[in-house]
C-alpha positions, 0 to 999 in steps of 0.5 A, spaced: 647 135 974 642 140 972 636 138 967 636 142 961 630 146 963 634 148 969 640 150 964 635 154 960 631 158 965 638 160 968 641 162 962 635 166 960 635 169 967 642 171 966 641 174 959 635 178 962 640 181 968 645 183 963 646 190 961 643 192 954 648 195 950 646 201 946 647 200 939 650 206 935 647 208 928 652 209 922 651 216 920 655 220 914 657 227 914 655 231 908 663 231 906 663 223 907 657 222 903 660 226 897 666 222 898 663 215 897 658 218 892 664 220 888 668 213 889 661 209 887 661 214 880 669 212 879 667 205 879 664 204 872 667 199 867 670 204 862 666 201 857 662 205 852 657 203 847 661 207 842 668 203 844 664 196 843 661 198 836 667 201 833 671 195 835 665 190 833 665 194 826 672 194 825 674 187 827 668 183 825 667 187 818 660 188 822 655 191 816 650 193 822 651 194 830 646 196 835 649 197 842 644 199 848 647 200 855 642 197 859 645 200 866 643 207 866 649 209 863 654 206 868 657 201 863 655 195 866 650 191 862 650 191 854 645 188 849 647 188 842 645 186 835 651 185 830 650 183 823 656 180 820 658 176 813 663 172 818 657 169 821 655 165 815 655 158 816 657 158 824 652 156 829 649 161 834 654 158 839 660 159 834 658 166 833 657 168 840 664 165 841 667 169 836 664 176 838 666 174 845 673 173 843 673 180 840 671 183 846 675 179 851 677 185 855 671 189 855 666 183 857 671 182 863 670 189 865 662 189 865 657 185 868 652 183 863 653 182 855 647 179 851 649 179 843 644 177 838 648 175 832 645 175 824 648 174 817 646 180 813 641 175 810 638 174 816 638 181 818 634 183 811 629 177 812 628 180 819 627 187 817 622 185 812 618 181 817 617 187 822 615 192 816 
């Protein structure tokens, strides 16, 4: 039997004598790069700020909707300000659940969704405070 030290020394010697394999580097031709780039462009969610605004306005009778695409145009991250009388007497969680139920398919297709939900009175008070 060999000691641990001897085994370690022999394995190191073996590794040092083993031939070194050349690592190949990945390269893309211009055509391949173009194909990868166009495939990435097709990977957008298909969700737009206008489509979100239209659906919220129609289904929640929203008086005011602001949608901001935070993803630089690829449709993966949105934040919204939504003012609707349907939010009256609802908690913030209930408001968010209502919005999320309206946009269920859209939210499943995007990465990030941040709604801010206000009643018409809350929105008016907020506008007066900021003026």
